[in-house]
Backbone as numpy.savetxt, mean C-alpha at the origin, in Angstrom:
# Nx Ny Nz CAx CAy CAz Cx Cy Cz
20.63 -24.20 -0.09 19.50 -24.26 -1.43 18.37 -22.74 -0.68
18.00 -23.22 0.34 16.92 -22.26 0.99 17.26 -20.88 1.45
18.57 -20.51 1.76 19.46 -19.67 1.48 19.69 -18.94 0.79
19.77 -19.24 -0.77 19.59 -18.98 -2.02 18.81 -17.95 -2.25
17.33 -19.28 -1.94 16.01 -19.04 -2.26 15.98 -17.51 -1.58
16.27 -17.55 -0.42 15.68 -15.85 0.22 16.27 -14.83 0.34
17.90 -15.45 -0.34 18.32 -14.07 -0.94 17.89 -13.28 -2.22
17.57 -14.23 -3.29 17.00 -13.71 -4.08 15.91 -13.40 -3.97
14.87 -13.91 -3.04 13.50 -13.24 -2.82 13.49 -12.17 -2.43
14.01 -11.53 -1.25 14.70 -11.09 -0.24 14.88 -9.57 -1.34
15.93 -9.81 -2.63 16.76 -8.93 -3.48 15.23 -8.34 -4.33
14.39 -9.45 -4.87 13.60 -9.14 -5.50 12.32 -8.27 -4.98
12.19 -8.74 -3.62 11.09 -8.21 -3.15 11.31 -6.70 -3.16
12.68 -6.15 -2.21 13.33 -4.71 -2.66 13.44 -4.12 -3.98
13.95 -4.69 -4.71 13.89 -4.56 -6.12 12.71 -3.87 -7.11
11.76 -4.90 -6.42 10.57 -4.27 -6.99 9.42 -4.40 -6.10
8.82 -3.98 -5.19 8.00 -2.79 -4.65 8.06 -3.22 -3.45
9.41 -2.64 -2.89 9.80 -2.52 -2.23 8.78 -3.08 -0.26
9.25 -4.52 -0.49 8.74 -5.25 0.58 9.98 -4.31 1.92
10.66 -3.74 1.41 11.15 -2.98 2.47 11.67 -3.42 3.87
11.44 -3.43 4.19 11.44 -3.22 5.53 10.68 -3.65 6.46
9.87 -4.66 5.78 8.50 -5.21 6.80 9.02 -5.37 7.75
10.44 -5.77 7.95 10.89 -5.79 9.75 10.47 -4.45 10.02
10.98 -3.74 9.31 10.50 -2.34 10.30 9.16 -1.71 10.54
8.44 -2.41 9.47 6.77 -1.97 9.65 6.47 -1.57 11.36
6.96 -2.61 12.51 6.26 -3.25 13.60 7.25 -2.55 14.63
8.40 -1.81 13.94 8.86 -1.22 14.96 9.34 0.09 15.38
8.05 1.12 15.15 8.01 2.42 15.90 8.60 2.65 17.46
8.72 3.75 17.84 9.28 3.70 19.15 7.58 3.42 19.83
7.72 2.78 20.90 6.42 2.42 21.39 6.01 3.35 22.40
4.63 3.57 22.10 3.90 4.20 23.09 2.91 3.73 24.28
2.65 4.01 25.22 1.53 3.31 26.03 0.16 3.64 25.15
-0.33 2.38 24.73 -1.70 2.34 24.19 -2.89 2.49 24.57
-3.53 3.44 24.50 -4.82 3.58 24.83 -5.91 3.13 24.05
-6.22 1.68 24.29 -7.05 1.12 23.62 -8.03 0.58 23.80
-9.39 0.94 23.85 -10.19 0.25 24.44 -10.66 -1.09 24.67
-10.90 -1.55 23.38 -11.36 -3.03 23.09 -10.07 -3.79 21.84
-10.56 -4.81 21.14 -10.01 -5.16 19.74 -10.73 -6.05 19.46
-10.63 -6.56 18.43 -11.56 -7.55 17.73 -10.31 -8.55 16.79
-9.94 -9.42 16.76 -8.62 -10.02 15.76 -9.39 -11.05 15.49
-9.02 -11.38 14.22 -8.63 -12.30 13.24 -9.75 -12.05 12.90
-10.66 -11.47 12.27 -11.89 -11.20 11.93 -11.89 -12.11 10.25
-12.90 -13.10 9.84 -12.44 -13.06 8.20 -13.54 -12.32 7.53
-12.76 -11.93 6.05 -14.25 -11.29 5.01 -14.31 -11.82 3.89
-13.82 -13.55 4.17 -13.55 -14.48 2.97 -12.51 -15.78 3.69
-12.74 -16.53 2.42 -12.50 -17.98 2.86 -11.15 -18.32 3.11
-10.30 -17.55 2.38 -8.90 -17.62 2.29 -8.03 -17.47 3.39
-6.72 -17.92 4.10 -6.47 -17.86 5.33 -5.93 -16.13 5.40
-5.54 -15.65 4.68 -4.79 -14.56 4.60 -6.55 -13.57 4.59
-7.36 -14.06 4.41 -8.61 -12.51 4.36 -9.08 -12.18 5.84
-8.23 -11.75 6.20 -8.77 -11.31 8.02 -8.25 -9.72 8.12
-8.71 -9.79 9.47 -8.47 -8.28 9.70 -8.30 -7.98 11.20
-7.69 -7.40 11.58 -7.93 -6.83 13.43 -8.55 -5.37 13.11
-9.04 -5.18 14.58 -9.95 -4.18 15.07 -9.68 -3.65 16.03
-8.78 -2.40 16.12 -8.15 -1.65 17.45 -9.35 -0.13 17.67
-10.08 -0.43 18.60 -10.56 0.91 19.48 -10.54 1.17 20.23
-10.12 2.87 19.92 -9.77 3.99 20.97 -10.81 4.18 22.10
-10.57 4.65 23.19 -11.02 5.22 25.01 -12.03 6.22 24.19
-12.93 5.80 24.68 -14.39 6.48 24.68 -14.73 6.64 23.11
-14.35 5.61 22.09 -14.97 5.71 20.90 -16.86 5.99 20.55
-16.84 5.80 19.45 -18.59 6.03 19.39 -18.53 6.06 17.89
-20.13 6.30 17.35 -20.47 6.13 16.30 -20.06 7.42 15.04
-19.06 8.60 15.93 -18.91 9.64 15.45 -17.22 9.82 14.84
-16.65 8.26 15.60 -14.88 8.25 15.46 -14.44 8.14 14.22
-13.58 8.65 14.01 -13.17 8.32 12.88 -12.51 6.97 12.44
-12.36 6.48 11.24 -12.14 5.12 10.89 -11.13 5.43 9.71
-9.83 4.43 9.98 -8.98 4.58 9.38 -8.77 2.85 9.11
-8.23 2.83 7.89 -7.94 1.05 7.25 -6.49 1.34 7.34
-5.45 0.33 7.50 -4.20 0.37 7.47 -3.55 -1.16 6.45
-2.66 -0.95 5.88 -2.24 -2.25 4.77 -0.62 -2.35 4.77
-0.19 -3.34 5.04 0.68 -3.83 5.66 1.71 -3.28 3.90
2.95 -3.48 3.79 4.32 -3.55 2.99 4.51 -4.73 2.24
5.47 -5.25 1.28 5.75 -6.35 1.29 5.75 -6.85 -0.27
5.39 -5.51 -0.97 5.74 -5.93 -2.52 4.99 -6.72 -3.22
3.89 -6.78 -2.61 2.49 -7.72 -3.26 2.72 -8.78 -2.94
4.19 -9.24 -2.19 4.10 -10.90 -2.27 4.48 -11.51 -1.20
4.55 -10.78 -0.33 4.76 -10.90 1.65 3.93 -10.32 2.66
4.53 -10.16 2.96 3.79 -9.84 4.35 2.56 -9.74 4.98
1.73 -8.98 6.40 0.93 -9.56 6.49 0.37 -8.21 7.67
-0.58 -8.31 8.24 -0.98 -7.44 8.95 -0.08 -7.34 10.62
0.34 -8.86 10.96 0.95 -8.71 12.13 2.16 -8.18 12.38
2.60 -7.86 10.81 4.14 -6.51 10.88 3.40 -5.55 10.67
2.48 -5.15 10.57 1.90 -3.51 11.04 1.41 -3.15 11.84
1.07 -4.26 12.81 0.56 -3.92 14.23 0.26 -2.52 15.50
1.97 -1.94 15.26 2.30 -1.54 16.42 2.13 -0.14 15.30
1.99 -0.25 13.92 1.59 0.89 13.20 0.63 1.60 13.64
-0.21 0.26 13.13 -1.81 0.83 13.31 -2.13 0.88 14.69
-1.41 0.65 15.44 -2.59 1.35 17.30 -1.83 2.31 17.48
-0.75 3.57 16.40 -0.60 4.78 16.37 -1.59 5.32 15.97
-2.76 4.82 14.87 -3.46 5.64 14.96 -4.96 5.75 15.75
-4.68 4.49 16.59 -5.73 3.79 17.62 -5.57 5.32 18.79
-4.51 4.96 18.83 -3.65 6.48 19.75 -4.22 7.95 19.42
-4.06 8.23 18.63 -4.82 9.23 17.96 -6.27 9.40 17.56
-7.08 8.67 18.45 -8.31 8.81 18.47 -9.59 7.68 17.31
-8.80 7.02 16.28 -9.26 6.52 14.90 -9.68 4.70 15.84
-10.54 4.88 15.24 -10.81 2.86 14.95 -9.80 2.81 13.86
-9.45 1.87 14.28 -8.04 1.33 13.31 -8.16 -0.14 12.85
-8.44 -0.38 11.28 -8.57 -1.31 10.65 -7.48 -1.84 9.98
-6.60 -3.41 10.41 -5.60 -3.13 9.85 -5.41 -4.82 9.54
-5.02 -4.91 7.93 -5.92 -6.03 7.52 -5.01 -6.77 6.43
-5.23 -7.85 6.44 -4.03 -8.83 5.54 -4.90 -8.73 4.13
-4.35 -9.18 2.99 -5.46 -9.22 1.64 -3.85 -11.10 1.31
-4.56 -11.27 0.74 -4.13 -12.67 -0.38 -2.57 -11.70 -1.28
-2.25 -12.93 -1.57 -0.46 -12.40 -2.54 -0.32 -12.89 -3.65
0.01 -11.72 -4.46 0.70 -12.47 -5.94 2.14 -13.86 -5.66
1.62 -14.50 -6.35 2.82 -15.91 -6.50 3.49 -15.58 -6.64
5.15 -15.10 -6.08 6.65 -15.37 -6.53 7.27 -16.14 -7.16
6.53 -17.05 -6.23 7.12 -18.72 -6.51 8.00 -19.19 -8.11
9.52 -19.38 -7.93 10.14 -20.46 -9.41 10.95 -18.94 -10.08
10.54 -17.88 -9.31 11.56 -16.46 -10.12 13.18 -16.94 -9.29
13.39 -17.65 -8.40 14.56 -17.36 -8.04 15.14 -18.89 -8.79
14.30 -19.84 -9.76 15.02 -20.85 -10.54 15.87 -20.56 -11.83
16.70 -21.13 -12.49 17.05 -20.83 -13.60 16.60 -22.03 -14.26
16.01 -21.78 -15.25 15.47 -20.34 -16.01 14.31 -20.11 -15.39
13.81 -18.95 -15.10 12.91 -18.42 -14.16 11.99 -18.44 -14.72
10.76 -19.26 -14.25 9.25 -20.05 -14.65 8.54 -18.77 -14.80
7.81 -19.08 -15.68 6.46 -18.23 -16.01 5.33 -18.90 -16.05
5.23 -17.77 -15.12 3.62 -18.50 -14.77 2.98 -17.23 -14.56
1.34 -17.60 -14.49 0.44 -16.94 -14.25 0.25 -16.70 -13.04
-0.03 -15.82 -11.77 -0.65 -16.02 -10.81 -1.86 -15.51 -10.44
-2.05 -16.94 -9.85 -3.80 -16.83 -9.03 -4.16 -15.40 -8.89
-3.43 -14.81 -7.94 -3.94 -13.97 -7.65 -2.92 -12.73 -7.97
-4.11 -11.73 -8.73 -2.76 -10.78 -9.16 -3.37 -8.89 -8.05
-3.05 -8.37 -8.80 -3.19 -7.05 -7.77 -4.67 -6.67 -7.55
-5.31 -6.37 -8.74 -6.40 -6.12 -9.00 -7.38 -6.91 -8.05
-6.92 -8.47 -7.66 -7.41 -9.80 -6.75 -7.26 -8.77 -5.28
-6.38 -8.06 -5.24 -5.72 -7.93 -3.47 -6.68 -6.41 -3.41
-6.78 -5.61 -4.69 -7.68 -4.21 -4.64 -9.43 -4.58 -4.16
-9.75 -5.88 -4.54 -11.14 -6.46 -3.81 -11.19 -6.87 -2.84
-9.55 -7.33 -2.49 -9.84 -7.93 -1.11 -9.58 -6.69 0.06
-9.08 -5.34 -0.53 -9.65 -4.49 0.46 -11.35 -3.68 0.01
-11.35 -3.77 -0.62 -12.57 -3.72 -0.94 -14.02 -4.04 0.41
-13.30 -5.76 -0.17 -14.50 -6.68 0.92 -14.45 -6.40 2.29
-13.10 -5.69 2.72 -12.43 -5.29 4.06 -13.81 -4.32 5.02
-13.92 -2.91 3.49 -14.48 -2.13 3.59 -15.90 -2.80 4.31
-16.19 -3.60 3.01 -17.61 -3.79 3.04 -17.73 -4.57 4.49
-17.24 -5.58 5.35 -17.50 -6.01 6.44 -17.23 -5.13 7.08
-15.96 -4.65 7.37 -16.34 -3.25 8.37 -17.82 -2.65 8.66
-18.60 -2.44 7.28 -19.39 -1.50 7.43 -20.48 -2.17 7.87
-20.75 -3.72 7.65 -21.55 -4.45 8.03 -21.68 -4.98 9.71
-20.49 -4.40 9.86 -20.33 -4.71 11.69 -20.34 -3.42 12.52
-20.24 -2.46 12.19 -20.27 -1.29 12.71 -21.18 -0.51 13.32
-22.36 -1.26 12.98 -23.47 -1.07 13.97 -23.41 -1.90 14.94
-22.85 -3.18 15.28 -22.66 -3.81 16.00 -22.36 -3.63 17.05
-20.72 -2.65 16.53 -19.08 -2.26 17.28 -20.02 -1.12 18.03
-20.72 -0.81 17.57 -21.12 0.97 17.96 -19.58 1.99 17.25
-19.67 1.81 16.11 -19.11 2.80 15.54 -19.38 3.12 14.38
-19.23 4.25 13.31 -19.44 4.31 12.46 -18.89 4.74 11.13
-19.43 5.18 9.75 -18.96 4.88 8.83 -19.00 6.17 8.27
-18.89 7.13 8.46 -19.18 8.74 7.96 -17.89 9.10 7.62
-16.74 9.01 8.46 -15.36 9.67 7.97 -14.51 8.59 8.40
-14.26 7.86 7.23 -13.37 6.76 6.60 -12.30 7.44 5.69
-10.85 6.73 6.10 -9.91 6.72 5.48 -9.12 6.02 5.50
-7.99 5.58 4.48 -7.32 5.01 4.28 -5.65 4.78 4.41
-4.63 4.18 4.79 -2.88 4.07 4.54 -2.44 3.48 4.14
-1.51 3.14 3.55 -0.90 1.82 3.80 0.73 2.52 3.55
1.75 1.57 3.60 3.11 1.17 3.62 3.61 0.62 2.16
4.35 1.26 1.42 4.67 0.50 0.45 3.89 0.13 -0.68
3.84 -1.30 -0.65 3.42 -1.85 -2.04 1.60 -1.46 -1.15
1.79 -1.44 0.06 0.30 -1.13 0.50 0.15 0.00 0.39
0.90 1.33 0.24 -0.09 2.40 0.01 -0.13 2.38 -1.49
0.25 1.39 -2.50 -0.19 1.49 -3.50 -1.93 0.91 -3.72
-1.92 -0.21 -2.41 -3.18 -0.88 -3.22 -4.23 0.41 -2.04
-3.77 1.00 -1.01 -4.79 2.05 -0.68 -5.13 2.92 -1.61
-4.13 3.39 -2.30 -4.06 4.61 -3.93 -5.46 4.22 -4.61
-4.79 2.95 -4.96 -5.78 2.25 -6.13 -7.44 2.04 -5.50
-7.28 1.55 -4.54 -8.72 1.56 -3.72 -10.03 3.02 -3.43
-9.02 4.05 -3.17 -9.61 5.14 -3.00 -9.87 5.90 -4.18
-8.58 6.02 -5.33 -9.11 6.35 -5.99 -10.44 5.34 -7.03
-9.98 4.54 -6.80 -11.01 3.52 -8.05 -12.40 3.29 -8.17
-13.32 2.93 -8.89 -14.38 2.51 -9.12 -15.52 1.58 -7.90
-14.23 0.82 -7.07 -15.01 0.14 -5.70 -15.27 0.93 -4.20
-14.58 1.98 -4.58 -14.68 3.20 -3.47 -15.92 3.59 -3.50
-17.22 2.81 -3.46 -18.69 3.49 -4.29 -19.17 5.15 -3.15
-18.94 5.78 -4.12 -19.29 7.42 -3.81 -18.85 7.83 -2.97
-17.39 7.30 -3.10 -15.96 7.99 -1.73 -16.42 7.99 -0.61
-16.38 6.58 -0.12 -16.97 6.03 1.08 -15.84 6.66 1.97
-14.65 6.04 1.42 -13.40 6.12 2.02 -12.32 7.55 1.31
-12.09 8.67 2.23 -12.66 9.85 1.77 -11.31 10.31 1.12
-10.13 9.55 1.68 -8.80 10.25 1.67 -7.57 8.91 1.58
-6.37 9.00 1.37 -5.46 7.88 1.06 -4.41 8.69 1.51
-3.27 7.46 2.08 -2.26 7.98 3.23 -1.31 6.84 2.27
-0.36 7.56 2.06 0.98 6.61 1.01 2.47 7.15 1.93
2.65 5.94 2.60 4.04 5.89 3.03 5.17 5.34 2.36
5.52 6.25 1.34 6.81 5.38 0.24 6.24 4.63 -0.95
4.84 4.73 -1.04 4.58 3.40 -2.03 4.50 4.46 -3.50
4.30 3.31 -4.33 4.53 3.37 -6.12 3.52 3.94 -6.13
3.31 5.41 -7.07 1.93 6.44 -7.44 1.61 5.62 -8.86
2.79 5.30 -9.38 2.35 4.42 -10.88 3.26 3.09 -10.93
2.59 2.36 -12.03 3.32 0.87 -12.12 3.75 0.99 -13.48
3.66 1.95 -14.56 3.65 2.09 -15.60 5.09 2.07 -16.05
5.94 1.65 -16.83 7.54 1.72 -17.55 7.77 2.47 -18.32
8.74 2.99 -18.50 8.57 3.96 -19.86 8.78 3.11 -21.01
8.65 3.97 -22.13 8.37 3.19 -23.36 9.64 2.03 -23.76
10.82 2.88 -23.23 12.34 2.53 -23.94 12.36 0.64 -23.50
11.81 0.63 -22.41 12.36 -0.56 -21.38 11.12 -1.70 -22.07
10.44 -1.29 -22.86 9.41 -2.30 -23.80 10.12 -2.90 -25.28
11.09 -1.51 -25.90 11.78 -1.94 -27.20 13.44 -2.05 -26.68
13.89 -1.41 -25.65 15.23 -2.03 -25.14 15.55 -2.42 -23.78
15.10 -3.70 -23.42 15.19 -4.15 -22.55 16.62 -3.61 -21.40
16.72 -3.38 -19.98 17.92 -2.70 -19.40 19.08 -4.08 -19.42
20.32 -3.28 -19.73 21.10 -4.70 -19.19 21.76 -4.60 -17.68
20.63 -5.25 -17.28 20.46 -5.50 -15.16 20.14 -7.37 -15.48
20.91 -7.31 -14.57 20.81 -8.76 -14.57 19.64 -9.57 -14.04
18.81 -8.72 -13.21 17.48 -8.66 -12.63 16.21 -8.21 -13.44
16.83 -7.69 -14.50 15.67 -7.28 -15.08 14.78 -8.33 -15.52
14.77 -9.64 -15.85 14.39 -10.60 -16.08 13.05 -11.02 -15.20
13.59 -11.28 -14.04 12.80 -11.81 -12.67 12.00 -10.20 -12.29
12.04 -9.20 -12.98 11.39 -7.94 -12.66 10.15 -7.73 -13.66
10.42 -8.21 -14.43 9.60 -8.54 -16.06 8.42 -9.56 -15.30
9.38 -10.57 -15.04 8.36 -11.85 -14.52 7.44 -11.42 -13.37
7.68 -10.60 -12.67 6.97 -10.33 -11.83 5.49 -9.39 -12.05
6.13 -8.06 -12.71 5.25 -7.46 -13.54 3.96 -8.11 -14.13
4.50 -9.42 -14.56 3.17 -10.20 -15.65 2.68 -10.94 -14.79
3.14 -11.35 -13.61 2.67 -12.11 -12.85 1.33 -11.12 -11.52
2.12 -9.51 -11.42 0.90 -8.56 -11.21 -0.61 -8.58 -12.21
-0.30 -8.13 -13.30 -1.01 -8.30 -14.17 -2.19 -9.36 -15.00
-1.12 -10.76 -15.32 -1.62 -11.50 -15.61 -1.38 -11.34 -17.63
-0.94 -10.60 -17.99 -0.45 -9.40 -19.41 0.73 -9.53 -19.34
1.19 -9.96 -20.66 2.40 -9.80 -21.04 3.06 -8.58 -21.17
4.44 -8.78 -20.71 5.29 -7.03 -20.62 5.29 -6.78 -21.77
4.46 -6.13 -22.73 4.50 -5.49 -24.21 3.79 -3.80 -24.11
4.31 -3.25 -25.34 3.95 -1.98 -24.96 2.39 -2.13 -25.59
2.15 -3.50 -26.42 0.08 -3.28 -26.63 -0.32 -3.44 -25.42
0.47 -4.40 -24.01 -0.48 -4.54 -22.84 -0.18 -3.23 -21.71
0.15 -2.41 -22.35 0.50 -1.26 -21.08 -0.98 -0.85 -20.44
-2.21 -1.20 -20.99 -3.16 -0.86 -20.27 -3.45 -1.56 -18.78
-3.04 -2.78 -18.66 -2.80 -3.50 -17.87 -2.08 -2.50 -16.51
-1.02 -2.33 -17.30 -0.26 -1.25 -15.91 -0.48 -0.16 -15.62
-1.37 0.37 -16.71 -2.23 1.48 -16.45 -3.72 1.42 -15.23
-3.32 0.36 -15.37 -4.91 -0.49 -14.57 -4.75 -0.55 -13.25
-3.25 -0.56 -12.56 -2.88 -0.93 -11.45 -2.21 0.50 -10.83
-1.89 1.38 -11.72 -1.02 2.96 -11.51 -2.59 3.81 -10.78
-1.73 4.23 -9.73 -2.94 5.14 -9.06 -3.21 6.72 -9.74
-1.84 6.47 -10.44 -2.13 7.83 -10.95 -3.25 7.72 -12.68
-2.62 6.57 -13.32 -3.68 6.44 -14.30 -5.38 6.05 -13.39
-5.54 5.35 -12.50 -6.71 5.07 -11.83 -7.68 6.30 -11.41
-6.72 7.53 -10.73 -7.49 8.91 -10.85 -7.82 9.39 -11.85
-6.85 9.61 -12.79 -7.65 10.39 -14.34 -8.40 9.81 -14.90
-8.40 8.13 -14.28 -9.95 7.68 -15.42 -10.73 7.56 -14.18
-10.79 8.34 -13.35 -12.29 8.32 -12.00 -11.89 10.24 -11.62
-12.56 11.07 -12.44 -12.04 12.11 -12.60 -13.31 12.39 -11.40
-12.76 13.75 -10.65 -11.33 14.28 -10.54 -10.34 14.02 -9.50
-10.87 12.75 -8.49 -9.90 12.15 -7.89 -10.53 12.40 -6.48
-9.51 11.57 -5.69 -9.61 11.68 -4.78 -8.39 12.05 -3.44
-8.61 13.21 -2.78 -7.72 13.51 -1.89 -6.71 12.13 -1.33
-5.36 12.85 -1.37 -4.32 11.67 -1.03 -2.79 12.80 -0.09
-2.45 12.41 0.84 -1.46 12.57 1.32 -0.07 11.49 0.94
1.28 11.64 0.23 2.29 10.71 0.55 3.32 11.79 0.90
4.25 10.40 2.29 5.20 10.87 2.61 6.14 9.73 2.38
7.12 10.69 1.58 7.90 9.91 1.30 9.56 10.20 1.52
10.10 8.81 1.74 11.18 8.92 2.74 12.06 9.81 1.37
12.96 10.31 2.04 14.44 10.61 1.02 15.34 9.72 0.30
15.04 8.80 0.97 16.60 7.90 0.22 15.57 6.73 -0.08
14.29 7.11 -0.32 13.62 5.48 -1.00 14.05 4.74 -2.22
14.39 5.72 -3.06 14.92 5.21 -4.27 15.63 4.31 -4.11
16.68 5.23 -3.85 18.28 4.36 -3.37 17.81 2.94 -2.20
17.12 3.37 -1.71 16.39 2.19 -0.69 16.33 0.51 -1.55
15.31 1.13 -2.63 14.77 0.10 -3.07 15.09 -0.28 -4.49
16.71 0.39 -4.55 17.38 0.34 -5.95 16.77 0.55 -7.09
15.78 1.69 -7.02 15.08 1.51 -8.41 15.45 2.29 -9.35
16.74 2.64 -9.15 17.57 4.01 -9.98 17.88 3.18 -11.58
17.98 2.04 -11.78 18.25 1.43 -13.00 16.83 1.71 -14.07
15.51 2.13 -13.36 14.22 1.83 -13.77 14.00 3.30 -13.92
13.00 3.73 -12.61 12.41 4.92 -12.93 12.45 5.04 -11.19
12.37 6.36 -11.20 12.11 6.99 -9.89 10.68 7.10 -8.95
10.42 6.47 -7.60 9.52 6.91 -7.05 9.30 7.84 -6.48
10.51 8.62 -6.09 9.90 10.13 -5.48 10.12 11.04 -6.91
10.33 10.80 -7.92 9.78 12.00 -9.01 8.57 11.62 -8.85
8.23 10.25 -9.54 6.61 9.99 -9.35 6.08 10.55 -8.63
6.04 10.49 -7.64 5.21 10.96 -6.19 4.97 12.30 -6.87
6.20 13.06 -6.96 5.80 14.58 -7.55 4.94 14.95 -8.52
5.14 13.69 -9.67 4.16 14.44 -10.60 2.58 14.09 -9.88
2.28 12.93 -9.14 0.99 12.64 -8.89 0.79 13.44 -7.92
1.12 14.06 -7.27 0.67 15.38 -5.99 0.54 16.78 -7.10
1.07 16.65 -8.14 1.11 17.96 -9.11 -0.51 17.81 -9.76
-0.58 16.14 -10.17 -2.13 16.02 -10.86 -2.79 16.30 -10.61
-2.80 15.65 -9.02 -4.32 15.89 -8.44 -4.22 17.74 -7.80
-3.23 18.08 -7.59 -3.64 19.81 -7.26 -4.23 20.03 -8.45
-3.48 19.98 -9.63 -4.25 20.61 -10.90 -5.55 20.21 -11.26
-6.19 19.42 -10.48 -7.35 19.03 -10.44 -8.37 19.40 -9.82
-7.36 20.33 -8.73 -8.13 20.76 -7.65 -9.13 19.99 -6.38
-7.72 19.28 -6.70 -8.32 17.88 -5.25 -7.31 18.48 -4.68
-7.29 17.94 -2.97 -6.55 18.10 -1.99 -5.44 17.03 -1.87
-4.01 17.34 -2.03 -3.23 17.04 -2.07 -2.22 17.45 -1.51
-1.32 16.31 -0.46 -0.03 16.97 0.19 1.12 16.10 -0.16
2.41 16.63 -0.35 3.30 15.58 -0.49 4.57 16.22 0.90
4.92 14.89 1.88 6.11 15.45 2.29 7.37 15.00 1.80
8.42 15.29 1.95 9.78 14.75 1.76 10.44 14.56 3.34
10.61 13.13 3.71 10.74 12.88 5.21 12.09 12.45 5.25
12.98 12.79 6.63 14.27 12.46 6.53 14.22 11.01 7.44
13.91 10.11 6.45 13.73 8.69 6.50 14.07 7.88 5.61
14.24 6.11 5.87 14.27 5.37 5.00 13.04 4.32 4.64
13.52 3.81 3.76 11.70 3.54 2.98 11.43 2.28 4.22
11.82 2.07 5.30 11.49 1.24 6.10 11.10 2.47 7.23
11.26 3.95 6.91 10.96 4.87 8.06 11.76 4.15 9.97
12.83 4.09 9.13 13.53 3.27 10.71 15.03 4.17 11.00
14.70 5.25 10.51 16.21 6.07 10.73 16.28 6.87 12.02
14.88 7.22 12.38 14.77 7.45 14.13 13.73 7.17 14.48
13.88 6.72 15.93 13.11 6.42 16.67 11.43 6.39 16.23
11.48 7.83 15.97 9.90 8.37 16.32 9.25 9.17 14.78
10.29 8.03 13.61 9.75 8.61 12.45 8.51 8.14 12.25
8.01 6.56 12.81 6.84 6.49 12.10 5.79 7.11 12.81
5.94 7.35 13.38 5.08 8.53 14.93 4.62 9.84 13.89
5.87 10.31 13.87 5.92 11.75 12.78 5.30 11.33 11.31
5.57 10.04 11.01 4.59 10.26 9.73 3.41 9.67 9.65
2.77 9.09 10.65 1.53 9.01 11.13 0.81 10.05 11.33
1.45 11.69 12.39 0.69 12.28 12.38 0.64 13.21 11.18
1.40 13.20 10.14 1.24 13.71 9.13 0.23 13.36 8.27
-0.64 12.09 8.19 -1.34 11.71 8.04 -2.53 11.88 8.68
-2.60 11.97 9.98 -3.82 12.33 10.78 -3.88 14.02 10.55
-3.15 14.87 10.30 -3.64 15.92 10.20 -4.05 16.27 8.82
-3.47 15.89 7.98 -4.09 16.13 6.73 -5.53 15.31 6.28
-5.50 13.97 7.23 -7.28 13.40 7.29 -8.13 14.56 7.58
-7.94 15.03 8.94 -8.66 16.81 9.55 -8.94 17.71 8.41
-8.21 17.71 7.75 -8.33 18.75 6.74 -9.52 18.01 5.43
-9.90 16.77 5.42 -10.71 16.33 4.33 -12.13 16.59 4.63
-13.23 17.32 3.64 -14.77 17.07 4.39 -14.95 15.88 3.79
């Protein structure tokens, strides 16, 4: 029974929001990390998952840029420990790196027949609130640590990328204090085509996907509730907060195939729409298609390349 549950949950995470290779998150080619010091498992809330780590590069000071990084896991799995080595790649490139965990959407009962229909105590909006709490907690401690807050950025993988974009584009990013986001293979929209409301696809996993979407928002998946999905979609959030904030998307060429999204929509095409949308408002945006898989594991140096793309972009953002 345990193996059946694990296989079901694993498939749902892949089809739904990219747990992907959470296992690949922490396996970039190792570098010799030049880390001057670290602060681990700093609590920013009462929940056990509300913790973050900070890695300080050699010679850091109050002018050193800061990047907040968020793990993948489909909003229902993962934690900061699976993203540590990627986080340290940023530290090697001269960033104070804040690697955070957040509370998770409840996916229990989705493997049962019939599927359990219930609210999740934690929704995606709560996860964005967690991200905001980490930023504020870091800011409170920055003077004590001898770091600054003038040049702050955020990047995430998969679902973590969606959270990073939602925070950076949203109202919790007070006065654009976090200047730009980096999207490693994440969804730029969680809205679904109108046809899916009226004519559900004949796909065996659609009921489970529909239930997960319900738990993400707390609203039934109906056309009348479309605003709830728009509220957790970076493209719509940036539209609601014009003109938007800078973003770079590093998109694996096989992202849609890896995630089995073809029956529903294309993450690759949607990321292009988002890029064009931002550029159409004269907001700095870059989109790079990369010869790798969703877990950035096709080649030993894929994560290094992906991180370097975002570092180059962040340096261009005023």
